[in-house]
N, CA, C, O and the ligand as a Tripos MOL2 file, in Angstrom:
@<TRIPOS>MOLECULE
protein
  229   227    58     0     0
PROTEIN
NO_CHARGES

@<TRIPOS>ATOM
      1 N           1.0730  -23.2110  -22.0080 N.3       1 MET1
      2 CA          0.4970  -24.0160  -20.9200 C.3       1 MET1
      3 C           1.6070  -24.4340  -19.9540 C.2       1 MET1
      4 O           2.7090  -24.7970  -20.3660 O.2       1 MET1
      5 N           1.2870  -24.3730  -18.6670 N.am      2 LYS2
      6 CA          2.2500  -24.7970  -17.6550 C.3       2 LYS2
      7 C           1.6550  -25.9680  -16.8840 C.2       2 LYS2
      8 O           0.4370  -26.1320  -16.8180 O.2       2 LYS2
      9 N           2.5320  -26.7770  -16.3050 N.am      3 SER3
     10 CA          2.0360  -27.8760  -15.4870 C.3       3 SER3
     11 C           2.9210  -28.0540  -14.2580 C.2       3 SER3
     12 O           4.0850  -27.6550  -14.2250 O.2       3 SER3
     13 N           2.3130  -28.6710  -13.2550 N.am      4 PHE4
     14 CA          3.0190  -28.8960  -11.9970 C.3       4 PHE4
     15 C           2.5080  -30.1930  -11.3870 C.2       4 PHE4
     16 O           1.3010  -30.4260  -11.3210 O.2       4 PHE4
     17 N           3.4420  -31.0380  -10.9380 N.am      5 SER5
     18 CA          3.0740  -32.2580  -10.2270 C.3       5 SER5
     19 C           3.3490  -32.0480   -8.7510 C.2       5 SER5
     20 O           4.4820  -31.7670   -8.3620 O.2       5 SER5
     21 N           2.3250  -32.1820   -7.9290 N.am      6 CYS6
     22 CA          2.4940  -31.9680   -6.4990 C.3       6 CYS6
     23 C           3.5580  -32.9050   -5.9160 C.2       6 CYS6
     24 O           4.2560  -32.5530   -4.9650 O.2       6 CYS6
     25 N           3.6700  -34.1140   -6.5070 N.am      7 GLY7
     26 CA          4.6500  -35.0810   -6.0130 C.3       7 GLY7
     27 C           6.0810  -34.5720   -6.0480 C.2       7 GLY7
     28 O           6.9400  -35.1110   -5.3500 O.2       7 GLY7
     29 N           6.3580  -33.5400   -6.8490 N.am      8 ALA8
     30 CA          7.7010  -32.9610   -6.8930 C.3       8 ALA8
     31 C           8.0440  -32.2830   -5.5710 C.2       8 ALA8
     32 O           9.2150  -32.1430   -5.2180 O.2       8 ALA8
     33 N           7.0110  -31.8650   -4.8470 N.am      9 VAL9
     34 CA          7.2010  -31.1450   -3.5870 C.3       9 VAL9
     35 C           6.7440  -31.9910   -2.3910 C.2       9 VAL9
     36 O           7.3660  -31.9770   -1.3290 O.2       9 VAL9
     37 N           5.6460  -32.7240   -2.5910 N.am     10 VAL10
     38 CA          5.1070  -33.5850   -1.5370 C.3      10 VAL10
     39 C           5.2220  -35.0300   -2.0110 C.2      10 VAL10
     40 O           4.3760  -35.4960   -2.7750 O.2      10 VAL10
     41 N           6.2620  -35.7490   -1.5660 N.am     11 PRO11
     42 CA          6.4680  -37.1190   -2.0410 C.3      11 PRO11
     43 C           5.2240  -37.9760   -1.8370 C.2      11 PRO11
     44 O           4.6250  -37.9790   -0.7610 O.2      11 PRO11
     45 N           4.8400  -38.7110   -2.9010 N.am     12 GLY12
     46 CA          3.7000  -39.6010   -2.8070 C.3      12 GLY12
     47 C           2.4040  -38.9960   -3.2890 C.2      12 GLY12
     48 O           1.4530  -39.7300   -3.5580 O.2      12 GLY12
     49 N           2.3300  -37.6730   -3.4090 N.am     13 CYS13
     50 CA          1.0990  -37.0460   -3.8940 C.3      13 CYS13
     51 C           1.0610  -37.1530   -5.4130 C.2      13 CYS13
     52 O           2.0450  -36.8420   -6.0840 O.2      13 CYS13
     53 N          -0.0620  -37.5890   -5.9530 N.am     14 THR14
     54 CA         -0.1690  -37.8040   -7.3950 C.3      14 THR14
     55 C          -0.9460  -36.6940   -8.1030 C.2      14 THR14
     56 O          -1.2010  -36.7900   -9.3040 O.2      14 THR14
     57 N          -1.3230  -35.6420   -7.3740 N.am     15 ALA15
     58 CA         -2.0900  -34.5560   -7.9930 C.3      15 ALA15
     59 C          -1.2280  -33.8090   -9.0070 C.2      15 ALA15
     60 O          -0.0470  -33.5530   -8.7710 O.2      15 ALA15
     61 N          -1.8450  -33.4630  -10.1460 N.am     16 THR16
     62 CA         -1.1620  -32.6390  -11.1420 C.3      16 THR16
     63 C          -2.0690  -31.4830  -11.5230 C.2      16 THR16
     64 O          -3.2940  -31.5870  -11.4480 O.2      16 THR16
     65 N          -1.4560  -30.3800  -11.9340 N.am     17 PHE17
     66 CA         -2.2060  -29.1660  -12.2330 C.3      17 PHE17
     67 C          -1.7240  -28.5840  -13.5470 C.2      17 PHE17
     68 O          -0.5500  -28.7030  -13.8980 O.2      17 PHE17
     69 N          -2.6480  -27.9450  -14.2770 N.am     18 ARG18
     70 CA         -2.3020  -27.2640  -15.5090 C.3      18 ARG18
     71 C          -2.9110  -25.8730  -15.4760 C.2      18 ARG18
     72 O          -3.9940  -25.6620  -14.9300 O.2      18 ARG18
     73 N          -2.1950  -24.9350  -16.0700 N.am     19 GLY19
     74 CA         -2.7230  -23.5840  -16.1260 C.3      19 GLY19
     75 C          -2.0090  -22.7970  -17.1930 C.2      19 GLY19
     76 O          -0.9830  -23.2240  -17.7220 O.2      19 GLY19
     77 N          -2.5670  -21.6300  -17.5070 N.am     20 ALA20
     78 CA         -1.9890  -20.7870  -18.5480 C.3      20 ALA20
     79 C          -0.6880  -20.1480  -18.0750 C.2      20 ALA20
     80 O           0.1930  -19.8500  -18.8810 O.2      20 ALA20
     81 N          -0.5720  -19.9400  -16.7650 N.am     21 ASP21
     82 CA          0.6320  -19.3020  -16.2370 C.3      21 ASP21
     83 C           0.8450  -19.7320  -14.7780 C.2      21 ASP21
     84 O           0.0320  -20.4560  -14.2040 O.2      21 ASP21
     85 N           1.9450  -19.2740  -14.2020 N.am     22 ASP22
     86 CA          2.2810  -19.6700  -12.8360 C.3      22 ASP22
     87 C           1.1640  -19.3220  -11.8480 C.2      22 ASP22
     88 O           0.8780  -20.0880  -10.9280 O.2      22 ASP22
     89 N           0.5380  -18.1630  -12.0490 N.am     23 GLY23
     90 CA         -0.5030  -17.7200  -11.1290 C.3      23 GLY23
     91 C          -1.6770  -18.6880  -11.0730 C.2      23 GLY23
     92 O          -2.2040  -18.9810   -9.9990 O.2      23 GLY23
     93 N          -2.0800  -19.1820  -12.2450 N.am     24 GLU24
     94 CA         -3.1970  -20.1310  -12.2790 C.3      24 GLU24
     95 C          -2.8290  -21.4220  -11.5590 C.2      24 GLU24
     96 O          -3.6330  -21.9910  -10.8210 O.2      24 GLU24
     97 N          -1.6030  -21.8710  -11.7860 N.am     25 ILE25
     98 CA         -1.1420  -23.1020  -11.1180 C.3      25 ILE25
     99 C          -1.1130  -22.8810   -9.6100 C.2      25 ILE25
    100 O          -1.6020  -23.7160   -8.8500 O.2      25 ILE25
    101 N          -0.5460  -21.7720   -9.1790 N.am     26 LEU26
    102 CA         -0.4160  -21.5140   -7.7430 C.3      26 LEU26
    103 C          -1.7810  -21.4320   -7.0710 C.2      26 LEU26
    104 O          -1.9410  -21.8740   -5.9340 O.2      26 LEU26
    105 N          -2.7660  -20.8670   -7.7680 N.am     27 ALA27
    106 CA         -4.1130  -20.7880   -7.1950 C.3      27 ALA27
    107 C          -4.6850  -22.1870   -6.9780 C.2      27 ALA27
    108 O          -5.3000  -22.4670   -5.9490 O.2      27 ALA27
    109 N          -4.4720  -23.0620   -7.9670 N.am     28 GLN28
    110 CA         -4.9710  -24.4360   -7.8380 C.3      28 GLN28
    111 C          -4.2250  -25.1910   -6.7490 C.2      28 GLN28
    112 O          -4.8180  -25.9560   -5.9880 O.2      28 GLN28
    113 N          -2.9140  -24.9680   -6.6820 N.am     29 VAL29
    114 CA         -2.1040  -25.6590   -5.6780 C.3      29 VAL29
    115 C          -2.4850  -25.1860   -4.2790 C.2      29 VAL29
    116 O          -2.5270  -25.9870   -3.3450 O.2      29 VAL29
    117 N          -2.7630  -23.9000   -4.1250 N.am     30 ALA30
    118 CA         -3.1570  -23.3760   -2.8140 C.3      30 ALA30
    119 C          -4.4470  -24.0490   -2.3460 C.2      30 ALA30
    120 O          -4.5710  -24.4380   -1.1840 O.2      30 ALA30
    121 N          -5.4060  -24.1820   -3.2700 N.am     31 HIS31
    122 CA         -6.6730  -24.8470   -2.9490 C.3      31 HIS31
    123 C          -6.4160  -26.3140   -2.5700 C.2      31 HIS31
    124 O          -6.9440  -26.8070   -1.5740 O.2      31 HIS31
    125 N          -5.6170  -26.9870   -3.3610 N.am     32 HIS32
    126 CA         -5.2750  -28.3980   -3.1250 C.3      32 HIS32
    127 C          -4.5530  -28.5690   -1.7840 C.2      32 HIS32
    128 O          -4.8540  -29.4960   -1.0320 O.2      32 HIS32
    129 N          -3.6180  -27.6940   -1.4890 N.am     33 ALA33
    130 CA         -2.8530  -27.8000   -0.2490 C.3      33 ALA33
    131 C          -3.7540  -27.6430    0.9640 C.2      33 ALA33
    132 O          -3.5770  -28.3210    1.9760 O.2      33 ALA33
    133 N          -4.7230  -26.7420    0.8530 N.am     34 ARG34
    134 CA         -5.6590  -26.5400    1.9630 C.3      34 ARG34
    135 C          -6.5690  -27.7470    2.1520 C.2      34 ARG34
    136 O          -6.7770  -28.2120    3.2730 O.2      34 ARG34
    137 N          -7.1120  -28.2530    1.0320 N.am     35 HIS35
    138 CA         -8.1150  -29.3180    1.1390 C.3      35 HIS35
    139 C          -7.5210  -30.7060    1.2800 C.2      35 HIS35
    140 O          -8.0840  -31.5510    1.9770 O.2      35 HIS35
    141 N          -6.3930  -30.9550    0.6310 N.am     36 ASP36
    142 CA         -5.8500  -32.3160    0.6200 C.3      36 ASP36
    143 C          -4.6430  -32.4930    1.5170 C.2      36 ASP36
    144 O          -4.3190  -33.6160    1.9030 O.2      36 ASP36
    145 N          -3.9700  -31.4010    1.8570 N.am     37 HIS37
    146 CA         -2.8020  -31.5180    2.7350 C.3      37 HIS37
    147 C          -3.0080  -30.8240    4.0760 C.2      37 HIS37
    148 O          -2.1170  -30.8350    4.9250 O.2      37 HIS37
    149 N          -4.1780  -30.2230    4.2700 N.am     38 GLY38
    150 CA         -4.5140  -29.6600    5.5620 C.3      38 GLY38
    151 C          -3.7420  -28.4020    5.9350 C.2      38 GLY38
    152 O          -3.6830  -28.0310    7.1080 O.2      38 GLY38
    153 N          -3.1450  -27.7390    4.9290 N.am     39 LEU39
    154 CA         -2.4090  -26.5030    5.2270 C.3      39 LEU39
    155 C          -3.4030  -25.3460    5.3140 C.2      39 LEU39
    156 O          -4.2310  -25.1640    4.4210 O.2      39 LEU39
    157 N          -3.3180  -24.5730    6.3820 N.am     40 THR40
    158 CA         -4.2210  -23.4370    6.5050 C.3      40 THR40
    159 C          -3.6520  -22.2120    5.7970 C.2      40 THR40
    160 O          -4.4040  -21.3500    5.3420 O.2      40 THR40
    161 N          -2.3340  -22.1350    5.7020 N.am     41 GLU41
    162 CA         -1.7370  -21.0940    4.8660 C.3      41 GLU41
    163 C          -0.5610  -21.6720    4.1050 C.2      41 GLU41
    164 O           0.0320  -22.6730    4.5070 O.2      41 GLU41
    165 N          -0.2370  -21.0300    3.0100 N.am     42 ILE42
    166 CA          0.8190  -21.5340    2.1470 C.3      42 ILE42
    167 C           2.0730  -20.7120    2.4060 C.2      42 ILE42
    168 O           2.1210  -19.5350    2.0470 O.2      42 ILE42
    169 N           3.0960  -21.3120    3.0250 N.am     43 PRO43
    170 CA          4.2980  -20.5390    3.3250 C.3      43 PRO43
    171 C           5.0510  -20.1320    2.0570 C.2      43 PRO43
    172 O           4.9640  -20.8010    1.0270 O.2      43 PRO43
    173 N           5.7920  -19.0240    2.1490 N.am     44 ASP44
    174 CA          6.5520  -18.5340    1.0010 C.3      44 ASP44
    175 C           7.5040  -19.5910    0.4540 C.2      44 ASP44
    176 O           7.7270  -19.6710   -0.7540 O.2      44 ASP44
    177 N           8.0750  -20.4160    1.3680 N.am     45 GLU45
    178 CA          9.0100  -21.4490    0.9100 C.3      45 GLU45
    179 C           8.3000  -22.4420    0.0010 C.2      45 GLU45
    180 O           8.8680  -22.9190   -0.9810 O.2      45 GLU45
    181 N           7.0410  -22.7500    0.3430 N.am     46 LEU46
    182 CA          6.3020  -23.7070   -0.4770 C.3      46 LEU46
    183 C           5.9770  -23.0970   -1.8370 C.2      46 LEU46
    184 O           6.0770  -23.7630   -2.8680 O.2      46 LEU46
    185 N           5.5870  -21.8230   -1.8270 N.am     47 VAL47
    186 CA          5.3220  -21.1430   -3.0920 C.3      47 VAL47
    187 C           6.5810  -21.1700   -3.9630 C.2      47 VAL47
    188 O           6.5010  -21.4190   -5.1660 O.2      47 VAL47
    189 N           7.7330  -20.9160   -3.3570 N.am     48 GLY48
    190 CA          8.9890  -20.9460   -4.0940 C.3      48 GLY48
    191 C           9.2880  -22.3300   -4.6420 C.2      48 GLY48
    192 O           9.7470  -22.4720   -5.7760 O.2      48 GLY48
    193 N           9.0250  -23.3580   -3.8250 N.am     49 ALA49
    194 CA          9.2740  -24.7370   -4.2560 C.3      49 ALA49
    195 C           8.3630  -25.1040   -5.4200 C.2      49 ALA49
    196 O           8.7870  -25.7450   -6.3820 O.2      49 ALA49
    197 N           7.0950  -24.6850   -5.3150 N.am     50 VAL50
    198 CA          6.1450  -24.9690   -6.4050 C.3      50 VAL50
    199 C           6.6010  -24.2630   -7.6780 C.2      50 VAL50
    200 O           6.6540  -24.8780   -8.7430 O.2      50 VAL50
    201 N           6.9300  -22.9750   -7.5760 N.am     51 ARG51
    202 CA          7.3700  -22.2200   -8.7450 C.3      51 ARG51
    203 C           8.5660  -22.8840   -9.4280 C.2      51 ARG51
    204 O           8.6450  -22.9370  -10.6550 O.2      51 ARG51
    205 N           9.4950  -23.3890   -8.6080 N.am     52 SER52
    206 CA         10.7130  -23.9530   -9.1750 C.3      52 SER52
    207 C          10.4540  -25.2760   -9.8910 C.2      52 SER52
    208 O          11.2910  -25.7460  -10.6600 O.2      52 SER52
    209 N           9.2750  -25.8790   -9.6320 N.am     53 HIS53
    210 CA          8.9490  -27.1610  -10.2730 C.3      53 HIS53
    211 C           7.8790  -27.0410  -11.3600 C.2      53 HIS53
    212 O           7.4780  -28.0460  -11.9460 O.2      53 HIS53
    213 N           7.4180  -25.8210  -11.6300 N.am     54 ILE54
    214 CA          6.4480  -25.6360  -12.7070 C.3      54 ILE54
    215 C           7.1650  -25.8100  -14.0430 C.2      54 ILE54
    216 O           8.2170  -25.2170  -14.2840 O.2      54 ILE54
    217 N           6.5710  -26.6380  -14.9080 N.am     55 ARG55
    218 CA          7.1600  -26.9350  -16.2100 C.3      55 ARG55
    219 C           6.2870  -26.3790  -17.3160 C.2      55 ARG55
    220 O           5.0690  -26.2750  -17.1650 O.2      55 ARG55
    221 N           6.9030  -26.0250  -18.4150 N.am     56 SER56
    222 CA          6.1360  -25.6730  -19.6010 C.3      56 SER56
    223 C           5.6120  -26.9620  -20.2200 C.2      56 SER56
    224 O           6.3530  -27.9320  -20.3770 O.2      56 SER56
    225 N           4.3350  -26.9640  -20.5700 N.am     57 ALA57
    226 CA          3.7450  -28.1890  -21.1040 C.3      57 ALA57
    227 C           2.8770  -27.8630  -22.3150 C.2      57 ALA57
    228 O           2.2880  -28.7640  -22.9120 O.2      57 ALA57
    229 ZN         -0.5840  -32.7040   -3.1560 Zn       58 ZN58
@<TRIPOS>BOND
     1     1     2 1
     2     2     3 1
     3     3     4 2
     4     3     5 am
     5     5     6 1
     6     6     7 1
     7     7     8 2
     8     7     9 am
     9     9    10 1
    10    10    11 1
    11    11    12 2
    12    11    13 am
    13    13    14 1
    14    14    15 1
    15    15    16 2
    16    15    17 am
    17    17    18 1
    18    18    19 1
    19    19    20 2
    20    19    21 am
    21    21    22 1
    22    22    23 1
    23    23    24 2
    24    23    25 am
    25    25    26 1
    26    26    27 1
    27    27    28 2
    28    27    29 am
    29    29    30 1
    30    30    31 1
    31    31    32 2
    32    31    33 am
    33    33    34 1
    34    34    35 1
    35    35    36 2
    36    35    37 am
    37    37    38 1
    38    38    39 1
    39    39    40 2
    40    39    41 am
    41    41    42 1
    42    42    43 1
    43    43    44 2
    44    43    45 am
    45    45    46 1
    46    46    47 1
    47    47    48 2
    48    47    49 am
    49    49    50 1
    50    50    51 1
    51    51    52 2
    52    51    53 am
    53    53    54 1
    54    54    55 1
    55    55    56 2
    56    55    57 am
    57    57    58 1
    58    58    59 1
    59    59    60 2
    60    59    61 am
    61    61    62 1
    62    62    63 1
    63    63    64 2
    64    63    65 am
    65    65    66 1
    66    66    67 1
    67    67    68 2
    68    67    69 am
    69    69    70 1
    70    70    71 1
    71    71    72 2
    72    71    73 am
    73    73    74 1
    74    74    75 1
    75    75    76 2
    76    75    77 am
    77    77    78 1
    78    78    79 1
    79    79    80 2
    80    79    81 am
    81    81    82 1
    82    82    83 1
    83    83    84 2
    84    83    85 am
    85    85    86 1
    86    86    87 1
    87    87    88 2
    88    87    89 am
    89    89    90 1
    90    90    91 1
    91    91    92 2
    92    91    93 am
    93    93    94 1
    94    94    95 1
    95    95    96 2
    96    95    97 am
    97    97    98 1
    98    98    99 1
    99    99   100 2
   100    99   101 am
   101   101   102 1
   102   102   103 1
   103   103   104 2
   104   103   105 am
   105   105   106 1
   106   106   107 1
   107   107   108 2
   108   107   109 am
   109   109   110 1
   110   110   111 1
   111   111   112 2
   112   111   113 am
   113   113   114 1
   114   114   115 1
   115   115   116 2
   116   115   117 am
   117   117   118 1
   118   118   119 1
   119   119   120 2
   120   119   121 am
   121   121   122 1
   122   122   123 1
   123   123   124 2
   124   123   125 am
   125   125   126 1
   126   126   127 1
   127   127   128 2
   128   127   129 am
   129   129   130 1
   130   130   131 1
   131   131   132 2
   132   131   133 am
   133   133   134 1
   134   134   135 1
   135   135   136 2
   136   135   137 am
   137   137   138 1
   138   138   139 1
   139   139   140 2
   140   139   141 am
   141   141   142 1
   142   142   143 1
   143   143   144 2
   144   143   145 am
   145   145   146 1
   146   146   147 1
   147   147   148 2
   148   147   149 am
   149   149   150 1
   150   150   151 1
   151   151   152 2
   152   151   153 am
   153   153   154 1
   154   154   155 1
   155   155   156 2
   156   155   157 am
   157   157   158 1
   158   158   159 1
   159   159   160 2
   160   159   161 am
   161   161   162 1
   162   162   163 1
   163   163   164 2
   164   163   165 am
   165   165   166 1
   166   166   167 1
   167   167   168 2
   168   167   169 am
   169   169   170 1
   170   170   171 1
   171   171   172 2
   172   171   173 am
   173   173   174 1
   174   174   175 1
   175   175   176 2
   176   175   177 am
   177   177   178 1
   178   178   179 1
   179   179   180 2
   180   179   181 am
   181   181   182 1
   182   182   183 1
   183   183   184 2
   184   183   185 am
   185   185   186 1
   186   186   187 1
   187   187   188 2
   188   187   189 am
   189   189   190 1
   190   190   191 1
   191   191   192 2
   192   191   193 am
   193   193   194 1
   194   194   195 1
   195   195   196 2
   196   195   197 am
   197   197   198 1
   198   198   199 1
   199   199   200 2
   200   199   201 am
   201   201   202 1
   202   202   203 1
   203   203   204 2
   204   203   205 am
   205   205   206 1
   206   206   207 1
   207   207   208 2
   208   207   209 am
   209   209   210 1
   210   210   211 1
   211   211   212 2
   212   211   213 am
   213   213   214 1
   214   214   215 1
   215   215   216 2
   216   215   217 am
   217   217   218 1
   218   218   219 1
   219   219   220 2
   220   219   221 am
   221   221   222 1
   222   222   223 1
   223   223   224 2
   224   223   225 am
   225   225   226 1
   226   226   227 1
   227   227   228 2
@<TRIPOS>SUBSTRUCTURE
     1 MET1         2 RESIDUE 1 A MET
     2 LYS2         6 RESIDUE 1 A LYS
     3 SER3        10 RESIDUE 1 A SER
     4 PHE4        14 RESIDUE 1 A PHE
     5 SER5        18 RESIDUE 1 A SER
     6 CYS6        22 RESIDUE 1 A CYS
     7 GLY7        26 RESIDUE 1 A GLY
     8 ALA8        30 RESIDUE 1 A ALA
     9 VAL9        34 RESIDUE 1 A VAL
    10 VAL10       38 RESIDUE 1 A VAL
    11 PRO11       42 RESIDUE 1 A PRO
    12 GLY12       46 RESIDUE 1 A GLY
    13 CYS13       50 RESIDUE 1 A CYS
    14 THR14       54 RESIDUE 1 A THR
    15 ALA15       58 RESIDUE 1 A ALA
    16 THR16       62 RESIDUE 1 A THR
    17 PHE17       66 RESIDUE 1 A PHE
    18 ARG18       70 RESIDUE 1 A ARG
    19 GLY19       74 RESIDUE 1 A GLY
    20 ALA20       78 RESIDUE 1 A ALA
    21 ASP21       82 RESIDUE 1 A ASP
    22 ASP22       86 RESIDUE 1 A ASP
    23 GLY23       90 RESIDUE 1 A GLY
    24 GLU24       94 RESIDUE 1 A GLU
    25 ILE25       98 RESIDUE 1 A ILE
    26 LEU26      102 RESIDUE 1 A LEU
    27 ALA27      106 RESIDUE 1 A ALA
    28 GLN28      110 RESIDUE 1 A GLN
    29 VAL29      114 RESIDUE 1 A VAL
    30 ALA30      118 RESIDUE 1 A ALA
    31 HIS31      122 RESIDUE 1 A HIS
    32 HIS32      126 RESIDUE 1 A HIS
    33 ALA33      130 RESIDUE 1 A ALA
    34 ARG34      134 RESIDUE 1 A ARG
    35 HIS35      138 RESIDUE 1 A HIS
    36 ASP36      142 RESIDUE 1 A ASP
    37 HIS37      146 RESIDUE 1 A HIS
    38 GLY38      150 RESIDUE 1 A GLY
    39 LEU39      154 RESIDUE 1 A LEU
    40 THR40      158 RESIDUE 1 A THR
    41 GLU41      162 RESIDUE 1 A GLU
    42 ILE42      166 RESIDUE 1 A ILE
    43 PRO43      170 RESIDUE 1 A PRO
    44 ASP44      174 RESIDUE 1 A ASP
    45 GLU45      178 RESIDUE 1 A GLU
    46 LEU46      182 RESIDUE 1 A LEU
    47 VAL47      186 RESIDUE 1 A VAL
    48 GLY48      190 RESIDUE 1 A GLY
    49 ALA49      194 RESIDUE 1 A ALA
    50 VAL50      198 RESIDUE 1 A VAL
    51 ARG51      202 RESIDUE 1 A ARG
    52 SER52      206 RESIDUE 1 A SER
    53 HIS53      210 RESIDUE 1 A HIS
    54 ILE54      214 RESIDUE 1 A ILE
    55 ARG55      218 RESIDUE 1 A ARG
    56 SER56      222 RESIDUE 1 A SER
    57 ALA57      226 RESIDUE 1 A ALA
    58 ZN58       229 GROUP 0 **** ****
């Protein structure tokens, strides 16, 4: 199981995500970023930042 806290990348955001692997987390984060942070696309830098903060849980 992997986990990711959005606050690691977006200060103040309390959303957390869990998934079986990085891909599942990234899919959830992409949805969250669009709906809660108003991003229409997810830049490669953000994907890299998210990946670097995904923890084994
Ligand atoms: Zn967030």
